[in-house]
C-alpha positions as CSV (number, residue, x, y, z in Angstrom):
1,M,29.5,0.6,-0.2
2,A,27.3,3.3,-0.6
3,T,30.0,6.0,-1.0
4,Q,31.2,4.7,-4.1
5,Y,27.7,7.1,-5.2
6,K,27.1,10.0,-5.8
7,L,24.1,11.2,-4.2
8,P,21.4,12.9,-6.7
9,F,20.2,15.2,-4.1
10,Q,21.1,17.3,-0.2
11,L,19.5,17.0,2.7
12,D,18.4,18.8,6.0
13,N,19.5,15.8,8.3
14,P,22.5,13.9,6.4
15,E,22.0,11.3,9.5
16,L,18.9,9.1,7.9
17,L,21.0,8.1,5.3
18,H,22.1,4.6,5.3
19,F,22.2,2.1,3.7
20,D,22.6,-1.5,5.6
21,S,19.7,-3.9,7.2
22,F,18.3,-3.1,10.6
23,V,18.5,-5.7,13.1
24,N,18.0,-5.8,17.2
25,N,18.9,-1.7,16.5
26,E,22.0,-2.2,14.4
27,W,22.8,-1.8,11.1
28,V,24.1,-4.9,9.8
29,Q,25.1,-6.6,6.4
30,A,23.8,-9.6,4.7
31,S,25.7,-12.9,5.6
32,K,26.8,-13.6,2.4
33,G,28.5,-10.0,1.8
34,G,26.4,-8.7,-1.6
35,R,24.7,-5.7,-2.1
36,F,22.7,-4.4,-5.4
37,E,21.4,-1.3,-6.7
38,V,18.9,1.6,-5.8
39,L,18.4,3.0,-8.9
40,D,16.6,6.7,-9.8
41,P,13.2,6.2,-12.3
42,G,13.6,9.4,-13.5
43,T,17.0,8.6,-14.5
44,G,18.0,5.0,-14.5
45,I,21.3,6.0,-12.5
46,A,21.8,4.1,-9.8
47,W,22.5,6.4,-6.2
48,A,22.8,3.5,-3.4
49,S,23.2,0.5,-2.8
50,C,21.7,-2.7,-0.4
51,P,22.3,-5.5,1.6
52,T,21.2,-8.5,-0.4
53,N,20.2,-10.9,2.1
54,T,18.8,-14.1,1.9
55,V,17.1,-16.8,3.8
56,E,20.2,-17.6,5.7
57,D,19.5,-13.6,7.1
58,V,16.2,-14.9,8.2
59,P,16.9,-16.8,11.7
60,R,19.4,-13.9,13.3
61,A,16.5,-11.1,12.2
62,V,12.8,-13.4,13.8
63,E,14.7,-14.4,16.5
64,A,15.4,-10.7,18.0
65,A,12.4,-10.3,16.8
66,H,11.1,-12.6,19.1
67,A,13.6,-11.9,21.8
68,A,12.5,-8.2,22.1
69,F,8.5,-9.2,22.0
70,E,9.6,-11.2,25.1
71,K,9.3,-7.7,26.8
72,Y,7.6,-5.8,24.3
73,K,4.4,-7.4,25.4
74,K,4.3,-6.7,28.9
75,V,4.9,-2.4,28.3
76,T,2.0,-0.6,28.7
77,P,-0.5,0.9,25.8
78,R,0.0,4.4,27.0
79,Q,4.3,4.4,26.6
80,R,4.0,1.9,23.5
81,A,1.6,5.2,22.2
82,Q,4.1,7.5,23.7
83,W,6.7,5.9,21.2
84,L,4.6,5.8,18.2
85,L,3.4,9.8,18.7
86,K,7.1,10.6,19.2
87,W,8.6,8.7,15.6
88,D,5.3,10.7,14.5
89,T,6.3,13.8,15.6
90,L,10.8,12.8,13.8
91,I,9.4,11.4,10.8
92,R,7.5,15.1,10.5
93,E,10.0,17.3,11.4
94,N,12.0,15.7,8.5
95,R,9.4,15.2,5.6
96,N,11.7,17.6,3.9
97,D,13.8,14.7,3.4
98,L,12.1,11.6,3.7
99,A,10.2,13.8,0.5
100,K,13.5,14.0,-1.5
101,L,14.2,10.5,-1.0
102,L,10.4,8.9,-2.2
103,T,11.1,10.7,-5.2
104,H,14.2,9.5,-6.4
105,E,13.1,5.8,-5.4
106,T,9.6,6.7,-6.5
107,G,9.9,8.1,-9.3
108,K,6.7,10.4,-8.2
109,P,6.2,14.4,-8.1
110,L,8.3,15.6,-5.2
111,A,4.5,17.4,-4.6
112,E,3.1,13.6,-3.9
113,A,6.2,12.1,-2.2
114,Y,4.7,15.4,0.5
115,G,1.0,14.1,0.4
116,E,2.2,10.6,0.7
117,I,3.9,11.6,4.3
118,D,1.3,13.7,5.5
119,Y,-1.0,10.9,4.6
120,S,1.1,8.3,6.3
121,T,1.7,10.2,9.6
122,G,-2.1,9.6,9.8
123,F,-1.2,6.2,10.7
124,T,1.6,6.6,13.1
125,W,-1.0,9.6,15.5
126,W,-3.8,7.3,15.0
127,F,-2.6,4.4,16.2
128,A,-1.3,5.7,19.2
129,G,-4.4,6.5,19.9
130,E,-6.1,3.1,19.5
131,A,-3.1,1.8,21.7
132,E,-5.1,2.7,24.7
133,R,-7.8,1.6,23.2
134,I,-7.8,-1.9,24.1
135,H,-10.0,-3.7,25.7
136,G,-11.5,-7.1,26.0
137,G,-15.7,-8.1,27.2
138,I,-17.2,-9.8,30.5
139,S,-20.5,-11.1,30.2
140,V,-23.4,-13.4,32.0
141,P,-23.7,-16.9,30.3
142,A,-27.0,-19.0,30.4
143,V,-25.0,-21.9,33.3
144,P,-25.3,-20.4,36.8
145,G,-22.5,-19.2,38.9
146,R,-20.0,-18.7,36.1
147,R,-18.7,-15.2,34.7
148,V,-16.3,-15.2,30.7
149,F,-14.2,-13.4,29.8
150,T,-12.0,-12.2,27.3
151,V,-8.8,-10.5,27.1
152,K,-7.0,-9.3,23.6
153,Q,-3.3,-10.2,23.4
154,P,0.0,-9.2,20.3
155,I,-0.2,-12.6,18.3
156,G,4.0,-12.2,18.0
157,V,5.7,-11.5,16.1
158,A,4.6,-10.0,12.6
159,A,6.6,-9.7,9.1
160,A,5.4,-7.3,6.4
161,L,6.2,-7.4,3.3
162,V,5.4,-4.2,1.5
163,P,5.8,-2.7,-1.8
164,W,6.9,-0.1,-4.0
165,N,4.0,2.6,-5.1
166,F,3.8,3.8,-1.4
167,P,6.8,2.9,0.7
168,M,6.4,4.7,3.7
169,A,2.1,4.6,3.7
170,M,2.6,0.8,3.8
171,I,5.2,0.5,6.4
172,L,3.5,3.1,8.7
173,R,0.0,1.7,8.3
174,K,1.0,-2.3,9.1
175,A,3.9,-1.1,11.5
176,G,1.4,1.5,14.0
177,A,-0.7,-1.0,14.5
178,A,1.9,-3.3,14.9
179,L,3.3,-1.3,18.1
180,A,0.5,-0.3,19.5
181,A,-1.6,-4.3,19.7
182,G,2.1,-5.1,21.6
183,C,3.5,-7.1,19.0
184,T,7.5,-6.8,17.0
185,M,8.2,-6.6,13.2
186,V,11.1,-8.2,10.1
187,I,9.9,-5.2,7.4
188,K,11.1,-6.7,4.0
189,P,10.8,-4.0,1.6
190,S,11.2,-3.4,-1.9
191,P,14.1,-4.0,-4.0
192,E,13.3,-0.1,-5.3
193,T,12.5,1.4,-2.2
194,P,15.1,0.2,0.5
195,I,16.5,3.4,1.6
196,T,12.7,5.3,2.7
197,T,12.3,2.2,4.9
198,L,15.6,2.3,6.6
199,A,15.5,6.0,7.2
200,L,12.3,5.1,9.0
201,M,13.5,2.7,11.3
202,H,16.6,6.0,12.0
203,L,13.8,7.9,12.8
204,A,12.4,4.9,15.2
205,Q,14.9,4.7,17.0
206,K,15.0,8.5,17.8
207,A,11.7,7.4,19.2
208,G,13.0,5.2,21.4
209,F,11.6,1.8,19.8
210,P,13.2,-1.0,21.6
211,P,16.3,-2.7,20.0
212,G,14.6,-5.8,17.4
213,V,10.7,-3.7,18.1
214,L,11.3,-3.6,14.0
215,N,13.9,-4.7,12.2
216,V,14.4,-5.0,8.1
217,L,15.9,-7.2,5.8
218,T,16.9,-5.4,2.3
219,T,17.6,-7.6,-0.5
220,D,17.6,-7.7,-4.6
221,L,14.3,-9.6,-7.4
222,E,16.0,-12.3,-7.5
223,N,15.9,-13.1,-3.6
224,T,13.1,-11.7,-2.6
225,P,10.8,-14.8,-3.5
226,S,13.3,-16.9,-1.4
227,L,13.3,-14.2,1.6
228,S,9.3,-13.5,1.8
229,E,8.7,-17.7,1.4
230,A,11.4,-17.7,4.7
231,L,9.7,-15.4,6.4
232,C,6.3,-16.8,5.8
233,K,6.8,-20.6,7.0
234,H,9.2,-19.4,10.5
235,P,8.0,-21.6,12.8
236,L,8.5,-17.8,15.2
237,V,6.5,-15.5,13.5
238,K,2.8,-16.0,14.0
239,K,1.5,-12.7,11.6
240,V,1.9,-11.9,8.3
241,T,0.8,-9.1,6.1
242,F,1.3,-8.4,2.9
243,T,0.2,-5.8,-0.1
244,G,0.8,-6.8,-3.8
245,S,-0.4,-8.0,-6.9
246,T,-2.9,-10.7,-6.2
247,R,-0.5,-13.6,-8.2
248,V,2.0,-13.1,-5.8
249,G,-0.7,-13.3,-2.7
250,K,-1.4,-16.3,-3.8
251,L,1.2,-17.9,-2.6
252,I,2.0,-15.6,0.1
253,A,-1.3,-17.8,1.3
254,S,0.0,-20.9,0.5
255,H,3.4,-20.6,2.9
256,C,1.0,-19.4,5.7
257,A,-0.8,-22.4,5.0
258,E,1.9,-24.3,6.1
259,G,1.9,-23.0,10.0
260,L,-2.0,-21.9,10.0
261,K,-0.2,-18.0,9.8
262,K,-2.3,-15.0,10.5
263,V,-2.1,-13.3,7.4
264,T,-3.2,-10.1,6.0
265,L,-3.9,-9.6,2.3
266,E,-3.9,-6.0,-0.1
267,L,-3.6,-7.8,-2.9
268,G,-4.4,-5.8,-6.9
269,G,-7.4,-3.6,-8.0
270,N,-9.1,-3.7,-11.2
271,C,-10.7,-0.8,-10.1
272,P,-14.6,1.3,-11.6
273,F,-15.4,4.4,-12.1
274,I,-18.9,4.9,-12.7
275,V,-19.7,8.7,-14.3
276,F,-24.3,8.6,-14.9
277,D,-25.8,11.1,-17.1
278,D,-26.8,13.4,-13.6
279,A,-22.9,13.8,-12.4
280,N,-21.4,16.5,-11.8
281,L,-18.9,16.3,-14.6
282,D,-16.6,18.6,-13.2
283,Q,-16.6,16.9,-9.7
284,A,-16.4,13.2,-11.4
285,L,-13.2,14.3,-13.8
286,D,-11.7,16.5,-10.1
287,Q,-11.7,13.8,-8.9
288,L,-10.2,11.2,-11.4
289,M,-7.7,13.6,-12.9
290,A,-6.8,13.1,-9.2
291,L,-6.6,9.4,-8.6
292,K,-6.2,8.3,-11.9
293,W,-2.8,10.1,-12.9
294,R,-1.5,9.9,-8.6
295,H,2.0,8.4,-9.4
296,A,1.6,7.7,-13.1
297,G,-1.1,5.0,-12.5
298,Q,0.5,2.9,-9.8
299,A,-1.4,2.7,-6.8
300,C,-3.8,-1.0,-7.0
301,I,-7.0,1.8,-5.9
302,T,-6.7,3.7,-8.7
303,A,-8.8,4.0,-11.4
304,N,-8.6,1.2,-14.1
305,R,-11.7,0.8,-16.5
306,I,-14.0,4.0,-16.3
307,Y,-17.7,3.8,-17.3
308,V,-19.2,6.7,-18.8
309,Q,-23.1,6.7,-19.3
310,A,-23.9,6.4,-23.8
311,G,-25.5,10.5,-23.1
312,I,-22.5,12.1,-22.0
313,Y,-19.0,9.8,-23.3
314,D,-18.1,11.7,-26.1
315,K,-18.2,15.1,-23.9
316,F,-16.4,13.8,-20.6
317,A,-14.0,11.5,-23.7
318,E,-13.2,15.0,-24.7
319,M,-12.7,16.9,-20.9
320,L,-10.3,14.3,-19.5
321,K,-8.9,14.9,-23.0
322,E,-8.3,17.9,-22.9
323,R,-7.0,18.0,-19.0
324,T,-4.4,14.8,-19.5
325,S,-3.1,17.1,-21.4
326,K,-1.9,19.6,-19.2
327,I,-0.4,16.9,-17.2
328,V,3.5,17.7,-17.5
329,V,6.0,14.4,-17.3
330,G,9.0,14.5,-16.1
331,H,11.7,13.5,-13.0
332,G,10.4,14.2,-10.3
333,A,11.9,16.5,-8.4
334,A,12.1,19.1,-11.6
335,E,9.7,22.5,-10.3
336,G,7.4,21.9,-12.5
337,T,6.4,18.7,-13.1
338,T,3.6,17.7,-12.5
339,M,3.6,13.8,-13.5
340,G,6.8,11.3,-12.7
341,P,8.1,7.6,-14.0
342,L,7.3,4.2,-14.0
343,T,9.2,3.1,-11.5
344,T,10.7,0.0,-13.4
345,P,10.7,-1.2,-16.9
346,R,8.6,-3.6,-16.1
347,G,6.0,-1.6,-15.9
348,I,6.2,0.2,-19.5
349,A,6.8,-3.4,-21.2
350,K,3.6,-4.2,-19.0
351,A,1.9,-0.3,-20.3
352,A,2.4,-0.8,-24.4
353,N,0.9,-4.1,-24.4
354,Q,-2.4,-3.4,-23.2
355,V,-2.0,0.0,-24.9
356,E,-1.1,-2.9,-28.8
357,D,-4.0,-5.1,-27.5
358,A,-6.3,-2.8,-27.0
359,K,-6.1,-0.6,-30.5
360,R,-5.7,-4.1,-32.1
361,L,-9.5,-5.2,-30.8
362,G,-10.8,-1.7,-31.6
363,A,-10.2,1.1,-29.2
364,K,-9.2,4.6,-30.2
365,V,-6.2,6.4,-28.8
366,I,-7.1,10.1,-28.9
367,L,-4.4,10.8,-26.3
368,G,-0.6,9.3,-25.5
369,G,-0.1,5.4,-25.8
370,N,4.0,5.7,-26.1
371,E,7.2,5.2,-24.3
372,I,9.0,8.7,-23.9
373,K,12.4,7.5,-24.5
374,D,13.8,11.4,-24.2
375,K,13.9,11.5,-20.8
376,G,16.5,9.1,-19.2
377,G,14.2,7.4,-16.9
378,Y,10.6,5.0,-17.1
379,F,8.7,7.2,-19.0
380,F,5.5,6.7,-20.1
381,E,3.2,8.5,-22.4
382,P,-0.2,10.0,-20.2
383,T,-2.5,8.4,-22.4
384,I,-6.8,7.6,-22.9
385,I,-8.2,5.1,-24.8
386,T,-11.9,4.8,-25.8
387,D,-14.6,2.2,-27.4
388,M,-13.3,0.2,-25.0
389,K,-14.6,-3.3,-24.7
390,Q,-14.5,-6.2,-22.0
391,E,-11.9,-8.3,-23.7
392,M,-9.4,-6.6,-24.3
393,L,-6.8,-7.0,-21.4
394,I,-7.1,-3.6,-19.7
395,S,-10.1,-4.8,-19.0
396,R,-8.6,-7.8,-17.6
397,E,-5.5,-6.5,-15.9
398,E,-4.2,-4.1,-13.4
399,T,-2.3,-1.3,-15.5
400,F,-1.0,0.1,-12.9
401,A,0.0,2.9,-15.7
402,P,-0.5,5.4,-16.6
403,I,-3.4,4.5,-19.1
404,A,-7.5,5.9,-18.9
405,A,-9.3,3.6,-19.7
406,L,-12.5,4.5,-21.1
407,Y,-16.4,2.3,-21.9
408,K,-20.1,3.6,-22.8
409,F,-23.0,2.1,-21.5
410,E,-26.3,2.2,-21.7
411,T,-28.1,1.6,-18.0
412,E,-28.3,0.9,-14.0
413,E,-28.2,-2.4,-14.1
414,E,-25.7,-2.7,-17.1
415,A,-22.6,-0.9,-15.6
416,V,-23.1,-2.7,-12.5
417,K,-22.8,-6.0,-14.0
418,L,-19.5,-4.9,-16.3
419,A,-17.8,-2.9,-13.1
420,N,-18.4,-6.3,-11.4
421,D,-17.6,-8.2,-14.5
422,T,-13.8,-8.6,-12.9
423,S,-11.7,-11.2,-9.9
424,M,-11.1,-8.3,-8.1
425,G,-13.3,-6.7,-5.6
426,L,-11.0,-4.0,-3.7
427,A,-12.4,-0.3,-4.8
428,S,-15.4,1.0,-6.8
429,Y,-16.3,4.7,-7.2
430,A,-19.5,5.5,-9.0
431,F,-20.8,9.3,-9.8
432,T,-24.3,10.5,-9.6
433,K,-27.3,13.0,-8.3
434,N,-29.4,10.7,-7.6
435,I,-29.0,9.2,-3.8
436,D,-31.4,6.2,-5.0
437,R,-29.4,5.3,-6.8
438,M,-26.2,6.0,-4.9
439,W,-27.3,4.2,-2.6
440,R,-28.0,1.1,-5.2
441,M,-23.9,1.1,-6.8
442,L,-23.1,1.1,-2.1
443,E,-25.1,-2.4,-2.1
444,N,-24.2,-3.9,-5.5
445,L,-21.3,-2.9,-6.2
446,E,-18.4,-6.1,-5.2
447,A,-15.8,-4.5,-3.7
448,G,-14.5,-4.0,-0.3
449,M,-14.6,0.4,-0.6
450,I,-16.9,2.1,-2.4
451,G,-16.6,5.9,-2.9
452,M,-19.7,7.9,-2.8
453,N,-18.9,11.3,-5.7
454,T,-15.1,10.4,-4.3
455,G,-12.4,8.9,-5.2
456,N,-10.5,9.3,-2.4
457,S,-11.9,7.2,0.3
458,S,-8.9,6.0,2.2
459,A,-7.8,7.2,5.6
460,A,-6.6,6.1,8.8
461,E,-9.5,6.3,10.8
462,S,-11.2,4.5,7.3
463,P,-10.7,0.1,7.4
464,F,-8.8,-0.3,3.4
465,G,-9.0,-3.9,2.5
466,G,-11.3,-5.1,-0.6
467,I,-12.6,-8.7,-1.3
468,K,-13.0,-11.6,-4.1
469,E,-9.1,-12.0,-5.7
470,S,-8.4,-8.5,-3.8
471,G,-7.3,-10.1,-0.4
472,Y,-9.1,-9.9,3.4
473,G,-8.3,-8.8,6.2
474,K,-8.4,-4.5,6.7
475,E,-5.9,-2.1,7.5
476,S,-6.1,1.6,9.2
477,G,-10.1,1.9,10.6
478,K,-11.4,1.7,13.9
479,E,-10.8,-1.7,16.2
480,V,-10.5,-3.0,12.7
481,A,-6.7,-2.7,12.1
482,V,-5.4,-3.7,15.4
483,N,-6.9,-6.5,15.9
484,E,-4.8,-8.5,12.8
485,Y,-2.3,-7.9,15.7
486,L,-4.2,-10.2,18.1
487,I,-5.7,-12.8,19.8
488,T,-9.1,-13.7,21.3
489,K,-8.4,-15.2,24.8
490,T,-11.5,-16.8,26.3
491,G,-11.4,-17.2,30.7
492,T,-14.6,-19.2,31.9
493,L,-15.1,-18.3,36.3
494,T,-17.4,-20.6,38.2
495,L,-18.0,-18.8,41.8
496,E,-18.1,-21.4,44.9
497,D,-21.2,-19.0,45.9
498,H,-22.9,-17.7,43.1
499,Y,-26.0,-14.9,43.6
């Protein structure tokens, strides 16, 4: 049990801490009794454990969610909105404690943890408003004496498969839309970040959500694929939402295809960041610094390939190096830290492999490039590589590490071609003061989201999602996100005495 571990922090509200799964508003063990450890990425030391749920535990959670759905779907939109707002209030009241949990599970600095919480509560607030704005329509068809109605109804039990890099944001973005629509949910958090998820469930229960509306099944890395598959294939699960890699997203889609489940996939990115020679370089660098180094580069929308026009390439690289060299790497809870560790040791191995591949093929490392081995956790130096080429691994893979890879281009046409030369299409960024060119960037870049002189366009009111192999469906935004959890039913009425 968790009591055998020494907590590396103290909470103002210790009631937030739960280390068991959450089903039907009860804290429960896995049927086989197994548990897995939760590690602090900044030290590599375990500080808690959670139940290792398996396929056998899926029916209990899904059936609880389905029983709750039969009642929750009839709850008025205003009541759903009020519960969401109460949840939002409780999350804000526990902001300091939740930031500590985020830091000790993900490794991100406390300042970034606070930023994630503030970003996350945008979803609870936004979807509380959207709950009362779900509406159908009525039309007069071509056939005389008829009226056609459409009504929107919740689809049913939703399964949410969430990643470790932004665990609060991903849960509240998915659950906020589902709960506003009238759906119930079973959440499978990442093995790296279950405690934050369970703390949110404690607050949801305090907010008044009925038993079974929200449920959480924790599990370890080994059982994650089979548990996720069982959730996708359970006949009472009608909707699946997944955020993660493209490779796993394709597996999720294949599982859901068997039952023709409705699916939202927010998958990997290989995002280009284009800087033209007429850009404001300080503005571009301000945005790049926040986008590239946030959570040590572990974000799907981070700048993976940085394309800089030839005339300013050397200057931009030097300016980036100067700013990046001031980053303070350390434990996320340590005062003064501006970049924490990678969340998993797998991230270090991938980063090292990409750096070596780039060097072998002629790239030049002008800053960093190595694992940091004397800090105890999973640390990698902030790294800048120049003279990048399209055949290098970083050009073809999502990096998910603190590596800034710089490419040189000559013309706008070349930049667009290089930027689009990827199977992914999540986000693209362009910096220029030429308004005609910016409009062309918006239309010609192949991505679901385009940053126009900005590096961070994600917000509760903005639809989030990619194209190509970065997935399909939208999260957040007006109407579109809630619609992912609704079905449209058409009714046709014939009037006896039409006029």
